[in-house]
C-alpha positions in Angstrom: 19.2 -13.8 -80.2 17.5 -17.1 -81.0 15.2 -19.0 -78.6 17.6 -21.9 -79.0 20.4 -19.8 -77.5 18.6 -19.2 -74.2 19.0 -21.4 -71.1 16.3 -24.0 -71.3 15.4 -26.4 -68.5 15.4 -30.1 -69.1 11.7 -30.0 -69.6 11.2 -27.0 -71.8 7.4 -27.0 -71.7 4.8 -26.7 -74.4 5.4 -23.1 -75.4 9.1 -23.4 -75.8 8.8 -26.7 -77.7 5.8 -26.0 -80.0 5.6 -22.2 -80.2 9.4 -21.5 -80.8 8.7 -20.3 -84.4 6.2 -17.7 -83.0 8.6 -16.6 -80.3 11.4 -16.3 -82.9 9.5 -14.1 -85.3 8.1 -11.9 -82.5 11.6 -11.5 -81.1 13.0 -10.6 -84.5 10.3 -7.9 -85.1 9.9 -6.4 -81.7 13.3 -7.1 -80.0 11.4 -8.3 -76.9 13.3 -10.9 -75.0 12.4 -14.6 -75.7 11.8 -15.1 -72.0 9.2 -12.3 -72.0 7.4 -13.7 -75.1 7.4 -17.2 -73.7 5.8 -15.8 -70.5 3.1 -14.0 -72.5 2.3 -17.1 -74.6 2.1 -19.3 -71.4 -0.4 -16.8 -69.9 -2.5 -16.6 -73.1 -2.7 -20.4 -73.3 -3.4 -20.8 -69.5 -0.1 -22.4 -68.8 -0.3 -25.5 -70.9 1.3 -28.6 -69.6 4.4 -30.1 -71.4 2.3 -32.9 -72.8 -0.5 -30.6 -74.1 0.2 -31.5 -77.7 -0.5 -35.2 -76.9 -3.8 -34.5 -75.2 -7.2 -34.5 -76.9 -7.6 -30.9 -78.0 -9.3 -28.7 -80.6 -8.7 -25.0 -81.3 -10.7 -22.9 -83.7 -8.1 -20.1 -83.8 -6.3 -21.5 -86.8 -7.4 -24.0 -89.4 -4.8 -26.5 -88.3 -5.8 -26.2 -84.6 -2.6 -24.4 -83.5 -3.6 -22.2 -80.6 -1.4 -19.1 -81.1 -1.4 -16.2 -83.6 1.1 -13.4 -84.0 -0.4 -10.2 -85.5 1.6 -7.4 -87.0 -0.5 -4.2 -87.7 0.9 -1.2 -89.5 -0.5 2.3 -89.8 1.2 5.1 -91.9 3.8 5.9 -89.3 3.7 3.2 -86.6 3.5 -0.5 -86.2 2.0 -2.6 -83.5 2.4 -6.2 -82.5 0.0 -8.6 -80.7 -0.3 -12.2 -79.7 -3.6 -14.0 -79.6 -4.1 -17.3 -77.8 -6.7 -20.0 -77.2 -6.6 -20.5 -73.4 -6.8 -24.0 -72.2 -6.9 -25.4 -75.7 -5.6 -28.6 -74.3 -8.9 -29.3 -72.3 -11.6 -31.1 -74.2 -14.4 -30.5 -71.8 -16.0 -27.1 -72.7 -17.1 -26.4 -69.1 -13.6 -26.9 -67.7 -12.2 -25.0 -70.6 -14.5 -22.1 -69.8 -13.5 -22.1 -66.1 -9.8 -22.2 -67.0 -10.2 -19.4 -69.6 -11.9 -17.2 -67.0 -9.0 -17.8 -64.6 -6.6 -16.7 -67.4 -8.5 -13.5 -68.3 -7.4 -11.3 -65.3 -3.7 -12.4 -65.7 -3.7 -11.5 -69.4 -5.3 -8.1 -68.6 -2.8 -7.3 -66.0 0.0 -8.4 -68.3 -1.3 -6.0 -71.0 -1.7 -3.1 -68.4 -5.5 -3.3 -69.1 -7.0 -4.6 -65.9 -9.3 -1.6 -65.9 -11.3 -3.5 -68.6 -11.9 -6.6 -66.5 -15.5 -5.8 -65.6 -16.4 -4.8 -69.2 -14.8 -8.0 -70.4 -16.8 -10.1 -67.9 -19.9 -8.3 -69.0 -19.3 -9.1 -72.6 -18.7 -12.8 -71.8 -21.9 -13.0 -69.8 -23.9 -11.3 -72.5 -22.4 -13.5 -75.3 -22.1 -17.0 -73.9 -25.0 -19.3 -72.9 -25.7 -19.2 -69.2 -26.3 -22.9 -68.9 -23.9 -25.8 -68.8 -25.9 -27.4 -71.6 -25.5 -24.3 -73.8 -21.7 -24.3 -73.3 -21.3 -27.9 -74.4 -21.4 -26.9 -78.1 -18.1 -25.0 -77.7 -15.9 -27.9 -78.6 -13.4 -25.7 -80.4 -12.9 -23.1 -77.7 -14.9 -20.6 -75.7 -12.9 -17.4 -76.0 -9.5 -16.1 -77.2 -7.3 -13.7 -75.4 -5.0 -11.1 -76.8 -2.0 -9.1 -75.5 -0.2 -6.2 -77.1 3.6 -6.5 -77.2 4.6 -2.9 -77.8 2.1 -0.8 -76.0 -0.6 -1.2 -73.3 -3.5 -3.2 -74.4 -5.3 -6.6 -74.2 -8.4 -8.2 -75.6 -11.0 -10.9 -75.1 -12.8 -12.4 -78.1 -15.9 -14.5 -77.2 -17.1 -17.0 -79.7 -20.7 -16.8 -80.7 -23.2 -19.7 -80.4 -24.0 -21.7 -83.5 -27.6 -20.7 -83.7 -27.7 -17.6 -85.8 -30.8 -16.0 -84.3 -29.5 -16.5 -80.8 -26.1 -15.2 -81.6 -27.4 -11.8 -83.0 -29.8 -11.5 -80.0 -26.8 -11.9 -77.7 -24.9 -9.3 -79.7 -27.8 -6.9 -79.1 -27.5 -7.7 -75.4 -23.7 -7.0 -75.4 -24.2 -3.7 -77.2 -27.0 -2.6 -74.7 -24.8 -3.7 -71.7 -21.5 -2.2 -72.7 -22.2 0.9 -74.8 -23.2 4.2 -73.2 -25.3 4.8 -76.3 -26.2 1.7 -78.2 -28.8 3.0 -80.7 -26.5 3.1 -83.7 -25.2 -0.3 -83.0 -28.7 -1.8 -82.7 -29.5 -0.5 -86.2 -26.2 -2.0 -87.6 -26.9 -5.4 -86.0 -30.4 -5.4 -87.4 -28.9 -4.8 -90.9 -26.3 -7.5 -90.5 -28.5 -10.3 -89.0 -30.5 -11.2 -92.2 -27.4 -11.7 -94.4 -24.5 -12.5 -92.0 -23.3 -15.0 -89.4 -21.9 -13.6 -86.2 -18.5 -15.1 -85.4 -17.5 -13.4 -82.1 -17.9 -10.5 -79.8 -14.9 -8.9 -78.2 -13.5 -6.1 -76.0 -10.2 -4.4 -76.9 -8.2 -1.6 -75.4 -6.1 -0.6 -72.4 -8.5 1.5 -70.4 -12.1 2.7 -70.3 -10.9 5.8 -72.3 -9.9 3.8 -75.4 -11.9 0.6 -75.1 -13.9 -0.7 -78.0 -16.7 -3.3 -78.4 -15.7 -5.5 -81.3 -18.0 -7.6 -83.5 -16.8 -10.1 -86.1 -19.0 -11.7 -88.8 -19.0 -13.5 -92.1 -21.6 -13.3 -94.9 -24.2 -16.1 -95.0 -25.5 -14.9 -98.5 -23.9 -12.6 -101.1 -24.2 -9.1 -99.9 -23.0 -5.7 -101.0 -20.7 -4.0 -98.4 -22.9 -1.0 -98.2 -25.8 -3.2 -97.0 -23.9 -3.5 -93.7 -25.1 0.0 -92.9 -21.6 1.0 -91.8 -20.3 3.9 -94.0 -16.6 3.0 -93.6 -17.3 -0.2 -95.6 -17.9 2.0 -98.6 -14.4 3.5 -98.5 -13.0 3.5 -102.0 -9.4 2.7 -100.9 -10.6 -0.3 -98.8 -12.6 -1.6 -101.8 -9.7 -1.1 -104.2 -7.2 -3.0 -102.0 -9.6 -5.9 -101.3 -10.5 -6.2 -105.0 -6.9 -6.1 -106.0 -6.0 -9.0 -103.7 -9.0 -11.1 -104.5 -9.2 -10.5 -108.3 -7.4 -13.7 -109.3 -9.0 -16.0 -106.7 -12.2 -18.0 -106.4 -13.4 -17.6 -102.8 -16.4 -18.6 -100.7 -18.3 -16.3 -98.4 -16.5 -17.7 -95.3 -13.1 -16.5 -96.7 -13.7 -12.9 -95.5 -14.1 -12.0 -91.9 -15.5 -8.5 -91.3 -15.3 -6.5 -88.0 -16.3 -3.3 -86.5 -15.0 -1.5 -83.4 -17.4 0.7 -81.4 -16.2 3.2 -78.8 -17.6 2.2 -75.4 -17.8 5.8 -74.2 -19.8 7.2 -77.2 -21.3 4.2 -78.9 -19.9 5.6 -82.2 -18.2 3.5 -84.9 -14.4 3.7 -84.3 -13.0 1.5 -87.1 -13.7 -1.4 -89.5 -11.5 -4.2 -90.9 -11.6 -7.0 -93.5 -9.5 -10.1 -93.0 -8.9 -12.5 -95.9 -8.2 -16.1 -95.1 -5.0 -17.4 -96.5 -6.7 -20.8 -97.1 -7.9 -19.4 -100.3 -4.9 -17.3 -101.2 -2.4 -20.0 -100.2 0.4 -17.3 -99.9 3.8 -17.9 -98.3 5.3 -15.2 -96.2 7.1 -13.6 -99.2 3.9 -13.3 -101.3 1.9 -12.1 -98.3 4.4 -9.4 -97.7 4.3 -8.5 -101.4 0.5 -7.9 -101.0 1.1 -5.8 -97.8 3.7 -3.7 -99.7 1.5 -3.1 -102.7 -1.4 -2.0 -100.5 0.9 0.2 -98.5 2.2 1.9 -101.7 -1.4 2.4 -102.9 -2.3 3.9 -99.5 0.7 6.2 -99.6 2.9 4.9 -96.9 6.0 2.7 -96.7 5.6 -0.6 -95.1 7.4 -0.9 -91.7 7.1 -4.7 -91.6 10.6 -6.1 -92.0 10.6 -8.5 -95.0 14.1 -9.6 -94.1 13.2 -10.5 -90.5 9.9 -12.2 -91.5 11.6 -14.2 -94.2 14.3 -15.4 -91.8 11.6 -17.2 -89.8 10.5 -19.5 -92.6 8.5 -21.9 -90.3 5.7 -19.4 -89.8 2.6 -19.8 -91.9 0.2 -17.0 -92.9 -3.3 -17.2 -91.4 -4.8 -13.9 -92.7 -4.0 -10.6 -94.3 -6.2 -7.7 -93.6 -6.9 -4.0 -94.1 -8.8 -1.6 -92.0 -9.7 2.1 -91.6 -10.8 4.2 -88.6 -13.1 7.2 -88.4 -10.3 9.6 -89.0 -9.5 7.7 -92.3 -6.2 6.3 -91.0 -5.6 3.0 -92.7 -4.2 -0.2 -91.2 -2.6 -3.3 -92.7 -2.5 -6.6 -90.9 -0.4 -9.7 -91.2 -1.5 -12.8 -89.1 1.1 -15.6 -88.6 0.9 -18.9 -86.9 
């Protein structure tokens, strides 16, 4: 079933018109109805008006300022799907964009059956963002991104960090102290990262207080060995092999790699890590990106569950990132980000 085959009103709206390629691939891979997927995209984007593509706008979610990403994540025996959106991307005023994003947050959490995380998400937002209108004015490319799982309960908020590096890491310490039941380990990690890395965002992911994680994302600001992150999972031999295999034929800058760590809110312990590689340096089409995923899956000892046939049938989608992660039980994950 194609989105084009559904009954469309005379004014199809922004999502139906400009996100049809995302709806199509998500439908092909999840078998969720196009109408359901359209609704999720509309909530993630805070119900953009039909003329949103004509309005002054700027989204930092993708390099071409497109405000939606579709993420396919595979573990050894299961696969998960998620949509990430830049709410109110069509509003140029950062203060109004923040207000509209905050209005969208509870709707997305309810849609993801994760409303129990609302207070934690608000705590993370208040800890990470400036508390003055003047401070918010630097957020010309978005304030936060929202995520919703398509195949299981779960939602997320990712709050963009301030440009000033020292302030950003100070706010990360505040977020850790505010959200984690035991933040001692996280404070040590943050202190290791701050001299050599630039914080990109702080987030909360999960479906309930039982499985929720505090997420931090960063990029290197100077050449740094992974073990200097002070996070043991970043020395995993299989992770290093897969990343090295993908990057061996490419010249890349430090900003090409985005690192992240997930921390269990209940315990304050490291839950997982991930490395995402920007496709701006790889310049892979979907076929080549899937080939990378398949080779990594073979090396890690599991068959890819990402349907090459279905992905290739949706040729309008571009690749944003490919990624690999591992959790504290040494379960590996492979990620494909499309826009």
